[in-house]
C-alpha positions as a Markdown table, in Angstrom:
| # | Residue | x | y | z |
|---|---|---|---|---|
| 1 | Met | -165.9 | -43.1 | 90.0 |
| 2 | Asn | -162.4 | -44.1 | 88.7 |
| 3 | Lys | -164.0 | -46.9 | 86.8 |
| 4 | Lys | -166.4 | -44.5 | 85.0 |
| 5 | Arg | -163.5 | -42.3 | 84.0 |
| 6 | Ile | -161.6 | -45.2 | 82.6 |
| 7 | Ile | -164.6 | -46.3 | 80.6 |
| 8 | Leu | -165.1 | -42.7 | 79.4 |
| 9 | Ala | -161.5 | -42.4 | 78.4 |
| 10 | Val | -161.6 | -45.7 | 76.5 |
| 11 | Ala | -164.8 | -44.7 | 74.7 |
| 12 | Val | -163.2 | -41.3 | 73.6 |
| 13 | Ile | -160.0 | -43.1 | 72.4 |
| 14 | Ala | -162.2 | -45.6 | 70.4 |
| 15 | Leu | -164.2 | -42.8 | 68.8 |
| 16 | Leu | -161.0 | -41.0 | 67.9 |
| 17 | Val | -159.5 | -44.1 | 66.3 |
| 18 | Leu | -162.7 | -44.7 | 64.3 |
| 19 | Phe | -162.8 | -41.1 | 63.2 |
| 20 | Leu | -159.2 | -41.2 | 62.0 |
| 21 | Lys | -159.8 | -44.5 | 60.2 |
| 22 | Tyr | -163.0 | -43.4 | 58.5 |
| 23 | Ser | -162.2 | -39.7 | 58.2 |
| 24 | Asp | -163.0 | -39.6 | 54.5 |
| 25 | Ser | -166.4 | -41.0 | 55.0 |
| 26 | Val | -167.0 | -38.7 | 57.9 |
| 27 | Phe | -166.0 | -35.6 | 55.9 |
| 28 | Ser | -168.2 | -36.7 | 53.0 |
| 29 | Ala | -171.2 | -37.2 | 55.3 |
| 30 | Ala | -170.5 | -33.8 | 56.9 |
| 31 | Ala | -170.4 | -32.1 | 53.5 |
| 32 | Leu | -173.6 | -33.8 | 52.4 |
| 33 | Leu | -175.3 | -32.7 | 55.7 |
| 34 | Lys | -174.0 | -29.2 | 55.2 |
| 35 | Asn | -175.6 | -29.0 | 51.7 |
| 36 | Ile | -178.9 | -30.3 | 53.1 |
| 37 | Leu | -179.0 | -27.9 | 56.0 |
| 38 | Thr | -177.7 | -24.8 | 54.2 |
| 39 | Pro | -181.2 | -23.6 | 53.1 |
| 40 | Leu | -182.6 | -24.1 | 56.6 |
| 41 | Leu | -179.7 | -22.3 | 58.3 |
| 42 | Leu | -180.0 | -19.5 | 55.8 |
| 43 | Gly | -183.7 | -19.3 | 56.6 |
| 44 | Cys | -182.9 | -19.0 | 60.3 |
| 45 | Ala | -180.5 | -16.1 | 59.5 |
| 46 | Ile | -183.1 | -14.4 | 57.3 |
| 47 | Ala | -185.8 | -14.8 | 60.0 |
| 48 | Tyr | -183.5 | -13.4 | 62.6 |
| 49 | Val | -182.9 | -10.2 | 60.6 |
| 50 | Leu | -186.5 | -9.8 | 59.5 |
| 51 | Asn | -187.6 | -10.3 | 63.0 |
| 52 | Ile | -186.1 | -6.9 | 63.9 |
| 53 | Leu | -188.3 | -5.2 | 61.4 |
| 54 | Val | -191.3 | -7.4 | 62.3 |
| 55 | Ser | -191.0 | -6.4 | 65.9 |
| 56 | Lys | -190.8 | -2.7 | 65.1 |
| 57 | Ile | -193.8 | -2.8 | 62.8 |
| 58 | Glu | -195.9 | -4.7 | 65.4 |
| 59 | Gln | -195.2 | -1.9 | 67.9 |
| 60 | Leu | -197.1 | 0.6 | 65.7 |
| 61 | Pro | -200.3 | 1.9 | 67.3 |
| 62 | Phe | -202.7 | 0.2 | 64.9 |
| 63 | Phe | -201.0 | -3.2 | 65.6 |
| 64 | Lys | -199.9 | -3.0 | 69.2 |
| 65 | His | -203.0 | -3.3 | 71.3 |
| 66 | Pro | -205.6 | -6.2 | 71.2 |
| 67 | Gly | -208.3 | -3.7 | 70.5 |
| 68 | Ala | -206.5 | -2.2 | 67.5 |
| 69 | Val | -208.0 | -2.3 | 64.0 |
| 70 | Leu | -205.3 | -4.6 | 62.5 |
| 71 | Tyr | -204.3 | -6.5 | 65.6 |
| 72 | Lys | -205.6 | -9.9 | 64.4 |
| 73 | Val | -203.6 | -9.6 | 61.1 |
| 74 | Arg | -200.5 | -7.9 | 62.6 |
| 75 | Arg | -198.2 | -10.9 | 62.0 |
| 76 | Pro | -198.8 | -11.5 | 58.3 |
| 77 | Val | -198.9 | -7.8 | 57.6 |
| 78 | Ser | -195.7 | -7.1 | 59.5 |
| 79 | Ile | -193.9 | -10.0 | 57.8 |
| 80 | Leu | -195.0 | -8.8 | 54.3 |
| 81 | Gly | -194.1 | -5.3 | 55.3 |
| 82 | Ser | -190.6 | -6.1 | 56.4 |
| 83 | Ile | -189.9 | -8.1 | 53.3 |
| 84 | Gly | -191.4 | -5.2 | 51.2 |
| 85 | Ile | -189.1 | -2.7 | 53.0 |
| 86 | Ile | -186.0 | -4.7 | 52.2 |
| 87 | Ile | -187.0 | -5.3 | 48.6 |
| 88 | Ala | -187.8 | -1.5 | 48.2 |
| 89 | Ile | -184.3 | -0.6 | 49.6 |
| 90 | Phe | -182.6 | -3.0 | 47.2 |
| 91 | Ala | -184.7 | -1.9 | 44.3 |
| 92 | Leu | -183.9 | 1.8 | 45.0 |
| 93 | Ile | -180.2 | 1.1 | 45.1 |
| 94 | Ile | -180.4 | -0.9 | 41.9 |
| 95 | Leu | -182.4 | 1.9 | 40.2 |
| 96 | Ile | -179.8 | 4.5 | 41.3 |
| 97 | Val | -176.7 | 2.4 | 40.5 |
| 98 | Ile | -177.4 | 0.3 | 37.4 |
| 99 | Pro | -178.5 | 3.2 | 34.9 |
| 100 | Gln | -175.5 | 5.4 | 35.8 |
| 101 | Leu | -173.1 | 2.4 | 35.8 |
| 102 | Thr | -174.4 | 1.4 | 32.3 |
| 103 | Glu | -173.9 | 5.0 | 31.2 |
| 104 | Ala | -170.3 | 5.0 | 32.4 |
| 105 | Val | -169.6 | 1.8 | 30.6 |
| 106 | Gly | -171.2 | 3.2 | 27.5 |
| 107 | Val | -169.0 | 6.3 | 27.7 |
| 108 | Leu | -165.9 | 4.1 | 28.0 |
| 109 | Val | -166.9 | 1.8 | 25.1 |
| 110 | Lys | -167.6 | 4.9 | 23.0 |
| 111 | Glu | -164.2 | 6.4 | 23.8 |
| 112 | Ile | -162.2 | 3.2 | 23.0 |
| 113 | Pro | -162.5 | 3.4 | 19.1 |
| 114 | Ala | -161.5 | 7.1 | 19.2 |
| 115 | Ala | -158.5 | 6.3 | 21.3 |
| 116 | Ile | -157.5 | 3.5 | 18.9 |
| 117 | Ser | -157.9 | 5.9 | 16.0 |
| 118 | Arg | -155.6 | 8.4 | 17.7 |
| 119 | Leu | -153.0 | 5.7 | 18.3 |
| 120 | Ile | -153.1 | 4.6 | 14.7 |
| 121 | Ala | -152.8 | 8.2 | 13.5 |
| 122 | Trp | -149.8 | 8.7 | 15.8 |
| 123 | Leu | -148.1 | 5.5 | 14.6 |
| 124 | Ser | -148.7 | 6.6 | 11.0 |
| 125 | Ser | -147.3 | 10.1 | 11.5 |
| 126 | Ser | -144.1 | 8.7 | 13.2 |
| 127 | Asp | -142.8 | 6.4 | 10.5 |
| 128 | Arg | -139.1 | 7.2 | 10.9 |
| 129 | Asp | -138.5 | 4.3 | 13.4 |
| 130 | Trp | -140.4 | 1.7 | 11.4 |
| 131 | Pro | -137.5 | 0.6 | 9.2 |
| 132 | Ser | -135.3 | -0.2 | 12.2 |
| 133 | Leu | -138.3 | -2.0 | 13.9 |
| 134 | Glu | -138.9 | -4.0 | 10.8 |
| 135 | Lys | -135.2 | -5.0 | 10.6 |
| 136 | Phe | -135.4 | -6.0 | 14.3 |
| 137 | Leu | -138.5 | -8.2 | 13.8 |
| 138 | Thr | -136.9 | -9.9 | 10.8 |
| 139 | Ser | -133.7 | -10.7 | 12.8 |
| 140 | Leu | -135.9 | -12.6 | 15.3 |
| 141 | Asn | -136.8 | -15.4 | 12.7 |
| 142 | Val | -140.2 | -15.7 | 14.2 |
| 143 | Asn | -142.5 | -18.4 | 12.7 |
| 144 | Trp | -145.7 | -16.3 | 12.5 |
| 145 | Glu | -147.7 | -19.1 | 10.9 |
| 146 | Gln | -147.0 | -21.4 | 13.8 |
| 147 | Ile | -147.8 | -18.7 | 16.3 |
| 148 | Val | -151.2 | -18.1 | 14.6 |
| 149 | Gln | -152.0 | -21.8 | 14.6 |
| 150 | Lys | -151.2 | -22.1 | 18.3 |
| 151 | Ala | -153.2 | -19.0 | 19.1 |
| 152 | Ala | -156.2 | -20.5 | 17.2 |
| 153 | Ser | -155.8 | -23.8 | 19.1 |
| 154 | His | -155.7 | -22.0 | 22.4 |
| 155 | Leu | -158.7 | -19.8 | 21.4 |
| 156 | Thr | -160.7 | -22.9 | 20.5 |
| 157 | Ser | -159.9 | -24.7 | 23.8 |
| 158 | Gly | -160.6 | -21.4 | 25.6 |
| 159 | Leu | -164.0 | -21.1 | 24.1 |
| 160 | Ser | -164.7 | -24.7 | 25.2 |
| 161 | Asn | -163.6 | -23.9 | 28.7 |
| 162 | Ile | -165.7 | -20.7 | 28.7 |
| 163 | Phe | -168.8 | -22.7 | 27.6 |
| 164 | Ser | -168.2 | -25.3 | 30.4 |
| 165 | Ser | -167.7 | -22.5 | 32.9 |
| 166 | Thr | -170.9 | -20.8 | 31.7 |
| 167 | Val | -172.9 | -24.0 | 32.2 |
| 168 | Tyr | -171.3 | -24.5 | 35.7 |
| 169 | Ile | -172.1 | -20.8 | 36.7 |
| 170 | Leu | -175.7 | -21.1 | 35.5 |
| 171 | Gly | -176.1 | -24.3 | 37.4 |
| 172 | Ser | -174.6 | -22.7 | 40.5 |
| 173 | Ile | -176.9 | -19.6 | 40.1 |
| 174 | Gly | -179.9 | -21.9 | 39.8 |
| 175 | Ser | -178.9 | -23.8 | 42.9 |
| 176 | Leu | -178.5 | -20.5 | 44.8 |
| 177 | Val | -181.9 | -19.2 | 43.7 |
| 178 | Val | -183.6 | -22.5 | 44.8 |
| 179 | Asn | -181.8 | -22.4 | 48.2 |
| 180 | Phe | -182.7 | -18.8 | 48.7 |
| 181 | Val | -186.4 | -19.4 | 47.9 |
| 182 | Val | -186.5 | -22.4 | 50.3 |
| 183 | Ala | -184.8 | -20.3 | 52.9 |
| 184 | Leu | -187.2 | -17.4 | 52.5 |
| 185 | Ile | -190.2 | -19.7 | 52.8 |
| 186 | Phe | -188.7 | -21.4 | 55.9 |
| 187 | Ser | -188.0 | -18.0 | 57.5 |
| 188 | Ile | -191.6 | -16.9 | 56.9 |
| 189 | Tyr | -192.8 | -20.1 | 58.7 |
| 190 | Ile | -190.4 | -19.3 | 61.6 |
| 191 | Leu | -191.7 | -15.8 | 61.9 |
| 192 | Ala | -195.3 | -16.8 | 61.7 |
| 193 | Gly | -195.0 | -19.2 | 64.7 |
| 194 | Arg | -192.0 | -17.7 | 66.6 |
| 195 | Glu | -193.8 | -17.6 | 70.0 |
| 196 | Lys | -194.9 | -21.3 | 69.7 |
| 197 | Leu | -191.4 | -22.4 | 68.5 |
| 198 | Ser | -189.8 | -20.5 | 71.3 |
| 199 | Ala | -192.1 | -22.1 | 73.9 |
| 200 | Gln | -191.4 | -25.6 | 72.5 |
| 201 | Phe | -187.6 | -25.1 | 72.6 |
| 202 | Gln | -187.8 | -23.8 | 76.1 |
| 203 | Thr | -189.9 | -26.8 | 77.2 |
| 204 | Val | -187.4 | -29.3 | 75.6 |
| 205 | Ala | -184.4 | -27.5 | 77.1 |
| 206 | Lys | -185.9 | -27.4 | 80.6 |
| 207 | Thr | -186.7 | -31.1 | 80.3 |
| 208 | Tyr | -183.3 | -32.3 | 79.2 |
| 209 | Ile | -180.9 | -29.7 | 80.8 |
| 210 | Lys | -180.4 | -29.2 | 84.5 |
| 211 | Glu | -181.8 | -26.0 | 85.9 |
| 212 | Lys | -178.5 | -24.4 | 86.8 |
| 213 | Tyr | -177.0 | -25.1 | 83.3 |
| 214 | Tyr | -180.3 | -24.0 | 81.7 |
| 215 | His | -180.1 | -20.7 | 83.5 |
| 216 | Lys | -176.5 | -20.1 | 82.4 |
| 217 | Ile | -177.3 | -21.0 | 78.8 |
| 218 | Ala | -180.3 | -18.7 | 78.8 |
| 219 | Val | -178.2 | -15.8 | 80.1 |
| 220 | Val | -175.6 | -16.4 | 77.3 |
| 221 | Leu | -178.3 | -16.6 | 74.6 |
| 222 | Ser | -180.2 | -13.6 | 75.9 |
| 223 | Thr | -177.0 | -11.5 | 75.9 |
| 224 | Ala | -176.0 | -12.7 | 72.4 |
| 225 | His | -179.5 | -11.9 | 71.0 |
| 226 | Asp | -179.5 | -8.4 | 72.5 |
| 227 | Thr | -176.0 | -7.8 | 71.2 |
| 228 | Phe | -176.6 | -9.1 | 67.6 |
| 229 | Thr | -179.9 | -7.1 | 67.3 |
| 230 | Lys | -178.2 | -3.9 | 68.4 |
| 231 | Phe | -175.2 | -4.6 | 66.1 |
| 232 | Ile | -177.5 | -5.1 | 63.0 |
| 233 | Ile | -179.3 | -1.9 | 63.8 |
| 234 | Gly | -176.1 | 0.0 | 64.4 |
| 235 | Gln | -174.5 | -1.4 | 61.2 |
| 236 | Cys | -177.4 | -0.2 | 59.1 |
| 237 | Thr | -177.3 | 3.2 | 60.8 |
| 238 | Glu | -173.6 | 3.5 | 60.1 |
| 239 | Ala | -174.1 | 2.5 | 56.4 |
| 240 | Val | -176.7 | 5.3 | 56.0 |
| 241 | Ile | -174.3 | 7.8 | 57.6 |
| 242 | Ile | -171.3 | 6.9 | 55.5 |
| 243 | Gly | -173.5 | 6.9 | 52.3 |
| 244 | Cys | -174.9 | 10.3 | 53.1 |
| 245 | Leu | -171.5 | 11.8 | 53.9 |
| 246 | Cys | -170.0 | 10.4 | 50.7 |
| 247 | Thr | -172.8 | 11.8 | 48.6 |
| 248 | Leu | -172.6 | 15.2 | 50.3 |
| 249 | Gly | -168.8 | 15.3 | 50.0 |
| 250 | Met | -169.0 | 14.4 | 46.3 |
| 251 | Phe | -171.5 | 17.1 | 45.6 |
| 252 | Val | -169.4 | 19.7 | 47.4 |
| 253 | Leu | -166.2 | 18.6 | 45.5 |
| 254 | Arg | -168.2 | 18.4 | 42.3 |
| 255 | Phe | -167.4 | 14.8 | 41.5 |
| 256 | Pro | -169.7 | 13.1 | 38.9 |
| 257 | Tyr | -172.1 | 10.3 | 39.8 |
| 258 | Ala | -172.4 | 11.6 | 43.4 |
| 259 | Ser | -175.8 | 10.0 | 44.2 |
| 260 | Met | -174.9 | 6.7 | 42.5 |
| 261 | Val | -171.5 | 6.3 | 44.2 |
| 262 | Gly | -172.9 | 7.4 | 47.6 |
| 263 | Ala | -175.7 | 4.8 | 47.4 |
| 264 | Leu | -173.2 | 2.1 | 46.4 |
| 265 | Ile | -170.8 | 2.9 | 49.1 |
| 266 | Gly | -173.6 | 3.0 | 51.7 |
| 267 | Ala | -174.7 | -0.5 | 50.6 |
| 268 | Thr | -171.2 | -2.0 | 50.7 |
| 269 | Ala | -170.5 | -0.3 | 54.0 |
| 270 | Leu | -172.7 | -3.0 | 55.6 |
| 271 | Leu | -169.4 | -4.8 | 55.7 |
| 272 | Pro | -167.6 | -3.5 | 58.8 |
| 273 | Val | -164.8 | -0.9 | 58.4 |
| 274 | Val | -163.5 | -2.0 | 55.0 |
| 275 | Gly | -166.8 | -2.4 | 53.0 |
| 276 | Ala | -166.8 | 1.1 | 51.6 |
| 277 | Tyr | -163.5 | 0.4 | 49.7 |
| 278 | Leu | -165.4 | -2.1 | 47.6 |
| 279 | Gly | -167.8 | 0.6 | 46.4 |
| 280 | Ala | -165.0 | 3.0 | 46.0 |
| 281 | Gly | -163.4 | 0.9 | 43.3 |
| 282 | Ile | -166.5 | 0.9 | 41.1 |
| 283 | Gly | -167.0 | 4.7 | 41.8 |
| 284 | Ala | -163.4 | 5.4 | 40.8 |
| 285 | Phe | -163.9 | 3.5 | 37.6 |
| 286 | Met | -167.0 | 5.4 | 36.7 |
| 287 | Ile | -165.4 | 8.8 | 37.5 |
| 288 | Phe | -162.4 | 7.8 | 35.4 |
| 289 | Thr | -164.6 | 7.5 | 32.3 |
| 290 | Val | -165.4 | 11.2 | 32.8 |
| 291 | Asp | -162.2 | 12.7 | 34.2 |
| 292 | Pro | -159.1 | 10.6 | 35.2 |
| 293 | Leu | -157.8 | 13.4 | 37.4 |
| 294 | Lys | -161.1 | 13.6 | 39.3 |
| 295 | Ala | -160.9 | 9.8 | 39.8 |
| 296 | Val | -157.6 | 10.2 | 41.6 |
| 297 | Gly | -159.1 | 13.0 | 43.7 |
| 298 | Phe | -162.1 | 10.8 | 44.5 |
| 299 | Leu | -159.8 | 8.0 | 45.8 |
| 300 | Val | -158.0 | 10.5 | 48.1 |
| 301 | Phe | -161.4 | 11.7 | 49.3 |
| 302 | Ile | -162.6 | 8.1 | 50.0 |
| 303 | Val | -159.4 | 7.3 | 51.9 |
| 304 | Ile | -159.9 | 10.3 | 54.2 |
| 305 | Leu | -163.6 | 9.5 | 54.6 |
| 306 | Gln | -162.8 | 5.9 | 55.4 |
| 307 | Gln | -160.3 | 6.9 | 58.0 |
| 308 | Ile | -162.9 | 9.1 | 59.7 |
| 309 | Glu | -165.5 | 6.3 | 59.4 |
| 310 | Gly | -163.3 | 3.6 | 60.7 |
| 311 | Asn | -161.8 | 5.5 | 63.6 |
| 312 | Leu | -164.6 | 7.8 | 64.7 |
| 313 | Ile | -168.0 | 7.0 | 63.3 |
| 314 | Tyr | -168.0 | 3.2 | 63.3 |
| 315 | Pro | -166.6 | 2.7 | 66.8 |
| 316 | Arg | -169.0 | 5.2 | 68.2 |
| 317 | Val | -172.2 | 4.2 | 66.3 |
| 318 | Val | -171.7 | 0.4 | 66.3 |
| 319 | Gly | -169.4 | 0.1 | 69.3 |
| 320 | Ser | -171.7 | 2.2 | 71.5 |
| 321 | Ser | -174.8 | 0.3 | 70.3 |
| 322 | Val | -173.3 | -3.1 | 71.3 |
| 323 | Gly | -171.6 | -1.7 | 74.4 |
| 324 | Leu | -168.1 | -2.4 | 73.1 |
| 325 | Pro | -165.3 | 0.2 | 73.4 |
| 326 | Gly | -163.9 | 1.4 | 70.0 |
| 327 | Ile | -160.5 | -0.2 | 70.5 |
| 328 | Trp | -162.1 | -3.7 | 70.8 |
| 329 | Val | -164.2 | -3.0 | 67.8 |
| 330 | Leu | -161.1 | -2.4 | 65.7 |
| 331 | Cys | -159.4 | -5.4 | 67.2 |
| 332 | Ala | -162.5 | -7.6 | 66.5 |
| 333 | Val | -162.8 | -6.5 | 62.9 |
| 334 | Thr | -159.0 | -7.1 | 62.2 |
| 335 | Ile | -158.9 | -10.5 | 63.8 |
| 336 | Gly | -162.3 | -11.6 | 62.4 |
| 337 | Gly | -161.2 | -10.5 | 58.9 |
| 338 | Gly | -157.9 | -12.4 | 59.2 |
| 339 | Leu | -159.6 | -15.6 | 60.4 |
| 340 | Gly | -162.9 | -15.7 | 58.4 |
| 341 | Gly | -162.7 | -13.0 | 55.7 |
| 342 | Ile | -165.9 | -11.1 | 55.0 |
| 343 | Phe | -168.1 | -13.4 | 57.1 |
| 344 | Gly | -165.5 | -13.2 | 60.0 |
| 345 | Met | -165.8 | -9.4 | 59.9 |
| 346 | Leu | -169.6 | -9.5 | 60.0 |
| 347 | Val | -169.8 | -11.7 | 63.1 |
| 348 | Ala | -166.6 | -10.7 | 64.9 |
| 349 | Val | -168.0 | -7.5 | 66.5 |
| 350 | Pro | -171.2 | -9.0 | 68.0 |
| 351 | Ile | -169.4 | -12.1 | 69.2 |
| 352 | Thr | -166.7 | -10.0 | 70.8 |
| 353 | Ala | -169.3 | -7.7 | 72.4 |
| 354 | Thr | -171.2 | -10.7 | 73.7 |
| 355 | Leu | -168.1 | -12.1 | 75.4 |
| 356 | Tyr | -167.2 | -8.7 | 76.7 |
| 357 | Lys | -170.6 | -8.3 | 78.3 |
| 358 | Leu | -170.5 | -11.8 | 79.8 |
| 359 | Leu | -167.0 | -11.2 | 81.2 |
| 360 | Gln | -168.0 | -7.8 | 82.5 |
| 361 | Asn | -171.1 | -9.1 | 84.3 |
| 362 | Asp | -169.1 | -12.1 | 85.8 |
| 363 | Val | -166.4 | -9.8 | 87.1 |
| 364 | Arg | -168.9 | -7.5 | 88.7 |
| 365 | Arg | -170.7 | -10.5 | 90.3 |
| 366 | Arg | -167.4 | -11.9 | 91.7 |
| 367 | Arg | -166.3 | -8.6 | 93.0 |
| 368 | Ala | -169.7 | -8.0 | 94.7 |
| 369 | Ile | -169.5 | -11.5 | 96.4 |
| 370 | Ser | -165.9 | -10.8 | 97.6 |
């Protein structure tokens, strides 16, 4: 037994030394592997989210029972239906948001020339200070010709950088589109054969993992699956609630662009607790183009609404759906955001809820034994 431990320790030390010596190659290979696996991992994530809708659609009466009319085609119809629902939601948000956002930008652009004209008229009418200003500028001995040449040089190099950045951005967008299409196709394949894939994974796991470890892993995965599913449903429910409350409050307070800002805040509220602030920035800008004072009032309204959402609605709706007390929801979001940013916020609550449930069940089991 001691001999085996010595061999294992030597092997670990050797692997560590090799890793430190060839760390650059290891990290390069890891980055290449990440790029290759990204579409597949994204496809798994898409399939997981779509599976919630697919399961709900397949529970409808005309799909559920073997004797139902559409039972034989339930899977392709449910997959296409779930994708269609998500596309319809995004299309509705875009149709509400984009036209009014374009209108607000148009109003702002239209007002800029008038504001410049008023500024020029004011400067022309207050010419009493210009002689002193001119004398001050002359005393500076500024070489305006040299400044203009430098500005032109910086502008030229800036345009070159903008062109290079544009090419890079277009290439990145093209890569993202390709990855998303591959991921979507992969997710459809997963959903189409989910039962067969699940059976294959279980067979492989039972073959290579001891029964006691397999049972523990199965309990952890089952708890995580249940928690993540409830979290996604609760998060979407909370986003709808905050969007409706925002729209209703803006109508009552007579803020402009109520439906557009409410839809935008509802969409951004999919990010836990702080997501609504992202939509609030765009909403404040749009209202500012109509009435700056109302924009300030809107920001006060959003702060109050966000406090209600973060401290009352979110912990109760999402926290209760995943079985996690409100205080731990707030802790999870805070820590997850600090460690992993937006992605950390998204996964912190379900991960914490999974650990909470596992710990709770283990404590109950140990207390029952003792």
